[in-house]
N, C-alpha and C positions, 0 to 999 in steps of 0.2 A: 234635354228638352223638358220643360215644366209640364205637369199634368194640366190639361185644359180645364179651367174653372171660371165660368162667367161670374163676375163680381159686381153685384148691383150697387155697392157703395161707390166704387170708382168709375162706374160706367157713364154717369152724366158727363157731358163734354167738358165742362169746366174742370171737374175733378180729374178726368182722364188726362187732360192737357197738363194739369199741375203735376200729377204723378209721373207722367212721361218726362216732363222737364226735370223733376227730381231724380228720376232713374238715370239720367244722363250725367249726373254729377255726384260728388260726395256731399257737399253742402251747397245751398243756394241762398243768397241774401234776399230778404223780403222785397227790397226795392227792385232787384233784378226780376223776381217772379211777377211782381206787380206790372212792370213794364212789358215783360215778355208775353204775359197772358192778357194784358189790357184790362186789368181788374182794378176796382177801387180798393182802398185800404180795408174798408169794412168787408167787402166781398171776399177778398183774399184771406183775411183773418178768420172769417166764418168757415171757409173751406179747409184751412189749415186746422182749425179747432175740431172740425168734424173728423178729419183724417187722424188727428192726434188722439182723439177719444177712442177711435177704433184700433189704435196701436200701429197704424200704418206710417205715421210721420212722427218725427221727434223735432222739437224746436229748442233753440238756445237763444239767450238774450245777452250776448257778451257786450262789454263796454269797449268801445273803440274811441280812443281819445276821451272826449267828454260826452260822447253820445252813446246811448244804448241802442244796439241794432238787434234785429231779429234775423235768424237764419234757420233753415229747415233742411231736413234730409229724410230719405226713406229709411224705415227700420227694416230689419230682415223680414218681418211679417209683411210689411208694405211691398217690399220687392217681390216676395213670393206671390202675393195677391196680384200685383201688376203683371208679372211674368205669366201667371196662370190665366189672367184675363186676356192678355194678348194672344196666348196660345188658343184660347176658346174662340176669339174673334177670327183668327186665321183658319181654324177648323170650319167655322161657319162659312167663310168666304170660299175656302177651297172646296167645300162640299157643293156650293152653288156653281162654281166653275165646272166641276166634274159633271154635274147634272145637266148642264146646258147641251141641247142637241147640237150636232155639228152645224156649222155655218149659220148660227143664229146668235143673237144677243138678247139680253133681257127685254129689249124693246121690240123684238121681232126678227124676221129674216134679214140677213145682210144683203144689200143690193148695191150695185154700182150706179153711177149717175145716169147712164144712157138706157138702162133697162126699163121696160114697161111690162105690166102684168099680163 
């Protein structure tokens, strides 16, 4: 288990979704990431550039036929950051679940349909 470490860089939902998608594969094509995350070319490029500048992502631009494509993958640093962030999120959630009083939810006591106060 990775040491829990909340990571502000990958926490925003778009980056977290991108890093989670990359964590599930060796390499991912730009077009796949764009479709999977429903991002524009410019938005995805910006997120990849931010993660690459931090050393979390590596990109390649291989030539496929006559086209240059872009693909990305997590670096070992990026994978460690993602694993630590997930561990920190689990720790936060587990702490909240343990702290809940019996028979209550975050919204209040659990009741069944026919009970009145």
